[in-house]
Steps between C-alpha positions, in 0.01 A plus 500: 500500500840625606737253661552605863844336493729644231738209564239234572689217337813578701299498823341171402840343442629624836190373680543159339857478633390599853223240501733229373754578771248514785547193733128495578416426137800277433374241751187438293463296185460670168206491263237734366329522840826552688470834692832617357393434140155648560656824621723517193216416260268754661762774477564410136126527435502844664797602286317388184187687611704815555610483135146466363342775293137512396368373169369850437853641519629238258211565262563875514865456407415254223233735364773757427617282211201650314540856367136584572549426868831688510332803345201484733701452820799710384736230628776282358720212614879505535695184582849443635704621795715746301203667329305527826797660677515756218127562541551565869743779416282648226205739519251227413266378772512129583168354615632161614817292498490121515822308558631160600650457846846657516444725196474879552419648839279764655153543639359538148599145402248218530645150516350242265569137423674390180173343388306826535780691325468262205125565494550878489800520269454592134837355402570148376724451802375684808735752656567527874303822543217697342361850545168660413570860399290804414539618141664843473306784338730675252404840363604555140651842440542581125806709592706183537479449123726797436733455797657162423446162340170317539414153374167437329369145456248438224308183595792304648303202627748248637541542880862387487582760234329778694678407823836493324434838335413657837826360636688641199343842551624498857850399386522775238358774722158527338245575772174491302337256260179577311295195403206453267184355654568160338850472647538235773419606856814608684361348823458157348696265735725386214578862409574595861744210538669574166567862601726381786391797712507762222120533526568696821706764320346529153161668455272321254208694350212355296373766260356553154840455334425639150355817656803546726738453206319738265477765773873463564572531127308829490730624779806412286605220732703236310329163474714201411379163381669182376411383148653264244518791251645750747837676513796316649481576874881511527532784248195695618524809717308405814387765748480440874139607516187373331302179471624157390213290366523120505238293323301182545685166492341387174365812328755763598392863537139565403409739218340745746823528699732478197334810355638705790857368481749767391813283486483146362789284624634162394724260694715340230610136512865405466619493233250742350414275203462187713179302445386363836238570763217722383502725805606537863298424810346828622683490835835440328427776248419733791831415667701570183311824433535636855868403509570697182313806628704498818826430311447811290427702815865450603638653181 
C-alpha cells in the first residue's frame, strides 16, 4: 500500500502541536482516555498503517536472495539511496522502490517502516532504501572481442570478488565481461552492492567460456591469462584489444581455458626473488593487470 501522505510524520507532528495548544483540550486531564491523547494515538496508528506493506511483498523481496528465484522472475535487489538514484537515471526498469520516511521522493516510492526494511534487506545492516529491478538482457556480439579489451572470468565464485572486478572494469573502461557458468551470479545482492553502481554500466555475459576463447583464438584475437610461470607483465607488449582471462580463487585458470591462452603473463613480487605470499587475490590481480594494460596504452 502506498502512503497517501508523503510527509505523514511531519503532519503528525504538526497535528500534535495543534492539539496540545487547543484550549478545549487543555482544560481536561490527561491519560490514555483523554480526548487529546486519543486523537494523537489514533493518528499515530494511521501513520503506522500507512507505512505497512504486505507479507507477500516482503517474501517476494526476500526470495530474490536465491538465484533460482532471480532467474525465474528476472529481478534483482539494489539497496541504498545513491545506487537507486543511479538506477533511476539508467535504462533499467525499476519495479518498486521502498524507502524510509524522508528518504528519496516521487510517486514511485513506497514508504515503509524501519522494521519492515530490516525484514527485506539482504545486508547485515539494513539500508534506508531498497529497489526491486528488472534484470537487463544483454546481447553478446562476438565483434567486441576484436574491438577492445574484454575480461573473462573462469569460475570466479566469491561474490565480493566478482563485484569488485565489475567495478574495476568500469574504472578501466572495459564494457563487457564474459563469465563461465560456474562464476558467481552478477545479480547476487552482495555482488550488486560491491559493484557500487558499475553493474549499470558493465555488461556481464554468461557463456561457454572455453568455446568463446577457442573461437577467438582461431580469429587471431590475443588472449591473455595470468600464470605463475608467465612472462613478466611489465616487460610484455600488451595490445589494447583482446581478452584478459582471470581464474578461480583457488585453482586459477582451468586447463580448458588455459589451452586457448596466447600470452601467459606473470605479476612479479617485489623484489623478484622474495619468498612470501603464494599468489594474489583475483580481484587485486585483475586491478594490477588492467592498470598495466591501460598504462601501456598511453605510451
